[in-house]
C-alpha positions as CSV (number, residue, x, y, z in Angstrom):
1,M,5.4,60.2,-24.6
2,I,6.2,56.3,-26.4
3,Q,9.9,56.7,-27.5
4,T,11.9,53.6,-29.6
5,P,13.8,51.8,-27.7
6,D,17.3,52.3,-29.6
7,T,17.1,56.0,-30.8
8,G,14.6,57.3,-28.4
9,R,12.5,59.1,-31.2
10,A,8.8,59.9,-30.4
11,N,6.7,57.0,-31.6
12,N,2.7,56.6,-32.5
13,S,2.4,53.6,-34.8
14,D,0.7,50.7,-33.8
15,E,3.0,48.5,-32.9
16,A,4.6,50.3,-30.9
17,V,1.6,51.3,-28.9
18,A,1.0,48.2,-28.5
19,D,4.5,47.1,-26.8
20,A,3.5,49.9,-24.4
21,I,0.4,48.9,-23.2
22,R,2.5,45.5,-23.0
23,E,4.3,46.7,-20.3
24,M,2.0,48.3,-18.5
25,I,0.3,45.1,-18.3
26,A,3.3,43.4,-17.3
27,G,4.0,45.8,-14.5
28,N,0.6,45.4,-13.1
29,A,-0.2,49.3,-13.5
30,F,-4.0,48.4,-14.5
31,G,-6.0,46.6,-11.4
32,V,-7.9,43.7,-11.5
33,G,-11.3,44.8,-13.5
34,E,-9.8,48.3,-13.9
35,R,-11.7,49.6,-16.6
36,I,-8.8,50.4,-19.5
37,T,-10.5,53.2,-22.3
38,E,-8.5,54.9,-25.4
39,S,-9.5,57.8,-23.9
40,E,-7.0,57.3,-20.9
41,L,-4.3,55.9,-22.8
42,S,-4.0,58.4,-25.0
43,R,-3.1,60.9,-21.9
44,K,-1.0,58.1,-20.1
45,L,1.3,57.0,-23.3
46,G,1.0,61.0,-25.2
47,A,-0.7,58.7,-28.5
48,S,-3.5,59.9,-30.6
49,R,-6.1,57.8,-29.8
50,T,-6.4,56.0,-33.2
51,P,-2.9,53.9,-33.6
52,I,-4.4,53.0,-29.4
53,R,-7.5,51.9,-30.8
54,M,-5.9,49.5,-32.7
55,A,-3.6,48.1,-30.1
56,L,-6.3,47.5,-27.7
57,K,-8.4,45.6,-30.6
58,L,-4.6,43.6,-31.4
59,L,-4.5,42.8,-27.8
60,H,-8.0,41.6,-27.3
61,A,-7.5,39.1,-30.1
62,E,-4.6,37.8,-28.6
63,G,-6.4,37.1,-25.2
64,L,-4.7,39.5,-23.3
65,L,-7.3,41.6,-23.1
66,T,-11.3,41.3,-22.0
67,K,-13.7,43.3,-23.4
68,L,-15.7,45.0,-21.1
69,D,-19.4,45.9,-21.4
70,G,-19.9,48.9,-23.1
71,R,-16.7,50.4,-23.8
72,G,-13.3,49.9,-22.8
73,Y,-11.7,46.6,-21.9
74,S,-9.8,44.9,-18.4
75,A,-6.0,43.4,-18.1
76,R,-6.1,39.4,-18.2
77,T,-4.6,37.9,-15.4
78,F,-2.9,34.7,-15.6
79,S,-2.4,31.9,-12.8
80,A,1.1,30.7,-11.5
81,E,0.8,27.5,-13.7
82,A,0.2,29.8,-16.8
83,Q,3.2,32.0,-15.5
84,A,5.7,28.8,-15.6
85,Q,4.0,27.5,-18.9
86,A,5.2,31.3,-20.4
87,T,8.6,31.0,-18.6
88,E,9.5,27.4,-20.3
89,V,8.4,28.3,-24.0
90,R,10.2,32.3,-23.5
91,G,13.5,30.0,-22.9
92,V,13.0,28.0,-25.9
93,L,12.2,31.2,-28.2
94,E,15.5,32.7,-26.5
95,G,17.5,29.5,-27.0
96,L,16.3,28.8,-31.0
97,A,17.3,32.6,-31.4
98,A,20.8,32.6,-29.8
99,Q,21.1,28.9,-31.6
100,R,20.1,30.5,-35.0
101,L,22.3,33.3,-34.6
102,A,25.0,31.1,-33.5
103,H,24.8,29.0,-37.1
104,H,24.0,32.2,-39.5
105,G,26.9,34.0,-37.9
106,L,27.3,37.6,-36.7
107,S,27.0,40.4,-39.0
108,A,29.5,43.3,-37.8
109,L,27.0,45.9,-36.3
110,N,25.4,42.7,-34.3
111,R,29.1,41.9,-33.2
112,E,29.4,45.3,-31.8
113,R,26.3,45.7,-30.2
114,L,26.6,42.8,-28.1
115,N,30.4,43.5,-27.4
116,K,29.0,47.0,-26.3
117,S,26.5,45.1,-24.5
118,V,28.8,43.3,-22.4
119,E,31.1,45.9,-22.0
120,A,28.5,48.0,-20.0
121,T,27.1,45.2,-17.8
122,G,30.7,44.6,-17.1
123,A,31.2,48.0,-16.2
124,I,28.5,48.0,-14.2
125,I,30.0,45.3,-12.1
126,G,32.9,46.7,-11.7
127,R,32.0,49.9,-9.7
128,G,31.2,47.5,-6.8
129,T,27.6,49.2,-6.2
130,L,24.3,49.5,-7.6
131,D,22.3,52.6,-7.7
132,N,19.4,54.5,-9.6
133,E,22.2,55.3,-12.8
134,A,24.2,51.9,-12.5
135,I,20.4,50.2,-12.9
136,E,19.4,52.1,-16.0
137,A,23.0,51.4,-17.8
138,F,22.1,47.6,-16.9
139,T,18.7,48.3,-18.5
140,V,20.0,50.0,-21.8
141,A,22.9,47.1,-21.8
142,N,20.7,44.2,-21.1
143,L,17.7,44.8,-23.2
144,I,19.9,45.3,-26.3
145,F,21.8,42.5,-25.6
146,H,18.4,40.2,-25.6
147,R,17.0,42.3,-28.9
148,T,20.4,41.8,-30.8
149,I,19.6,38.1,-30.4
150,M,16.2,38.0,-31.1
151,Q,16.1,40.3,-34.6
152,G,19.6,38.5,-35.4
153,S,17.5,35.3,-35.3
154,D,16.5,36.3,-39.0
155,N,13.2,34.2,-38.0
156,P,10.2,37.1,-37.9
157,F,7.9,35.0,-35.7
158,I,10.1,34.3,-32.4
159,E,10.1,37.9,-32.1
160,D,6.0,38.1,-32.4
161,C,5.6,35.3,-30.0
162,L,7.6,36.8,-27.4
163,R,6.2,40.4,-28.0
164,R,3.2,38.3,-26.4
165,L,4.9,37.2,-23.3
166,K,5.8,40.3,-22.6
167,V,3.0,40.8,-20.6
168,M,3.7,37.5,-18.2
169,P,5.4,38.4,-15.1
170,D,8.8,37.3,-14.6
171,S,8.4,35.0,-18.0
172,G,12.3,36.1,-18.7
173,V,15.5,37.2,-17.2
174,G,15.9,40.0,-19.9
175,E,13.1,41.5,-19.7
176,V,12.1,41.1,-15.8
177,L,16.2,42.7,-15.0
178,G,15.4,45.4,-18.0
179,S,12.0,46.8,-15.7
180,N,10.6,47.7,-12.2
181,R,9.6,43.7,-11.5
182,V,12.2,42.4,-9.2
183,S,14.1,43.6,-6.6
184,W,17.4,44.7,-7.8
185,S,20.8,43.1,-6.1
186,L,24.1,43.2,-8.1
187,N,24.2,39.4,-7.3
188,R,21.8,39.3,-10.1
189,I,23.8,41.2,-12.2
190,I,26.7,39.6,-12.0
191,V,24.8,36.3,-12.7
192,S,23.1,37.7,-15.9
193,H,25.9,39.4,-16.9
194,S,28.1,36.6,-16.7
195,Q,26.0,34.3,-18.3
196,H,25.9,37.3,-21.6
197,V,29.3,36.5,-21.7
198,I,29.4,32.6,-22.3
199,I,26.3,33.0,-25.2
200,K,28.5,35.7,-26.7
201,T,31.2,33.7,-27.0
202,A,28.9,30.6,-27.6
203,I,27.6,32.4,-30.6
204,E,30.3,34.1,-32.6
205,T,32.3,30.7,-32.5
206,G,29.4,29.0,-33.9
207,D,28.6,27.0,-31.2
208,G,24.4,26.4,-31.7
209,T,23.8,24.0,-29.0
210,R,25.8,25.6,-26.2
211,A,23.8,29.5,-27.1
212,F,20.5,27.5,-27.1
213,N,21.0,25.9,-24.0
214,M,22.7,28.2,-22.1
215,M,20.5,30.8,-23.1
216,R,17.8,29.2,-22.2
217,E,18.6,28.5,-18.7
218,H,18.9,32.4,-19.2
219,S,15.8,33.2,-20.1
220,S,14.1,30.6,-17.5
221,A,16.0,31.8,-14.8
222,P,14.2,34.5,-12.8
223,A,12.5,32.5,-10.5
224,E,15.2,30.4,-9.1
225,Y,17.4,33.8,-8.9
226,H,13.8,35.4,-7.0
227,E,14.7,32.4,-3.8
228,L,19.0,32.5,-4.3
229,F,18.9,36.3,-4.3
C-alpha cells in the first residue's frame, strides 16, 4: 500500500503511484529489460490499475520507461556519465531551493520542521551506534529536512524537476541517504547532520549565497562519500 511520507496515510493518486515507481526504478527493483506491467505493479503497490496506468504513461513521457512490443514497459538504464550529470543538476536545484527559502524567510511551520529534523539527526549521532532503528529515524528526519526546503522554496518547478531525478542512482545525498542504495555508516550521518546545521543556519540568517553553496555541496556529495567512508 502506498503511503504519504509525512502522514503514513494510504495514497493512490497518480502522483503518489508515479513516485513509488520512481523509487522502485532508483532502487533497481526491475532487471534490465524486465517487463513492467500494470497487474504486477498493482499487486506490489496495493494500488488500483487506473492510477498505475496513468503513472506509467507519465513516466514513459518523461523518458524513464521504454514501451515494449505488446503490453508493458521496461525501465530505462542510465550511464555513469548521465548519473554524474544528474547529480550536478540536482545540486543546483536543491541549492536554488535553499537560496530562495533564505531570501523569503521561514514560516513558523517550516522553522519547526527544520529544527525537529536537526534535533533528531543530532540525537542519532549522540547514541554513538548505528542500528536499524537509528537508520529508520535518520531516513525520516533527513527526508523531512530536504522536502521542507524544497516545498518552502515556493517554486513548484524545482519540485517537479527534482522528482524526475529521483530515478538516478546517487543523484543526491537527500534521497540516497534516505534509501537502501548506500552502505550505511555513522560517519556519513555525522557529515550529513553537520551540513544540515550549516544550511539551516544560513537559511535562518537570510544568507542565500551560503545556503545555496552548502546545499549544492551537500546534494552533490554522495559519490565522494562513497570514496571516503
